[in-house]
N, C-alpha and C positions, 0 to 999 in steps of 0.2 A: 703471439706476443702475450696474450692474456694467460695462456697455459704456463709460459715460462715465469711470469710474475707470480702466479699461484704456487708454482713449484719452489720459487725462491722464498716466498713467504713461509711456506711449510717447512722448508729446510732450515731457515733462520730460527723459526719458533722451536723446532726440535732441538737445534743446537743450544739455544739459550736455556731451555727447560732442562735438558739432560745434563748440561755442565753445571748448572746452578750458578749462583752469584755470591761472592764473598762480601761485596759491598752493594749498596743500593744501586739499582740500575737507573739510568736516566736517558732522556732523549736529547740528541744533539740537534737543537733547533737551528743553530747557525749553519750547519751543513745542509739542512733542509731548505732554509731560506736562500742560501747561496745557489743551490741547484735550480731553484725556481725563479731566480732574479729576472729572467727574460720571458717568463711564461705569459700566455694570453690572459687577458683581464679576468675572464670567468674562472679560470684555474687559479690565478693569483688571489682572487677574492676568497675562494674556499681554502687555499693554503694559509692565508693570513688568519682566517678564523681558526684553523687547526693549530697554528703556531701560538696564537693567543690563548687557546684552551690549554695547550701543553704548558705554557709559561705560568698559567694560573692553576696548574695541577688538576684541571678538569679533564681527566683522561677519558672519561666516557664520551664527552662531546668531541674531543680530539679524535678518538677512534672512529666515531660515527662520521665525522667530516672527512677524515682520510679515506674511509671506506667509499664515500661518494666520489672522491678523487680517483681512487683506483678504478672505478667504473669508466673514467675518462682516460685511461692509460694509453689509448690509441692516439691521443692528442699530445702525448709527452715524449720527450727523448728518453733514451735508455738510462742516462745519468739521473734524470728526474724520477723515472720509475724505480731505480735502485735506491735513491735517497728516500723516496716515499715508502718503499717496502721496508727499509731498515727502520725508519721512524715508526711505522705502523706496528712492526713486531715489538720494538722496544716499548712503545706505549702500552701494548697489551701485556708485556712482561711486568711493567711497573704497576699497571692496574691490577693485575693478578696478585702481585706481591702485597699491595696495599690491602686487598681483600683478605689475604691470608693473615696479615698482621692484625687487622681488625678482628677477624675471627678468633685468633689466638688470644687477643686481649679480652674479648668477651668470654671465652672459655675460662681464662684465668680468673676473671672476676666472679663468674658463676661458681667455680671451684672454691673460691674464698668464701662465698656466701654459704655454700653447702657445708664447708668445714666449720664455719661459725655456728650454723644451725645444729650440727652434730655435737659440738661442745656444750651447747645449751641443754641438750637432753641428758 
């Protein structure tokens, strides 16, 4: 079960990264919440924490929380594992995109500074 979840995660990540995205990626929290509507209390608590983090754009916390949920995959149905895997991959994609955008903005600002310094000389 755990090996198939890891294989699914790896496959999804490769698919998302290799195809790229024309529009900003997002995580479907409604699908995730629906899949876990009847989950045990300990899993539901962690899921609610992850969903709140996703809705608040705190992808680092969401990924960490979902990672702890993945460790409990043997307590979940296949549908729950699939929804969690999809959300986990998408959260990682969004988190990576945000990091890349921030790095690009920083690089552009630094280039502007260097260009201004060069003109002063």
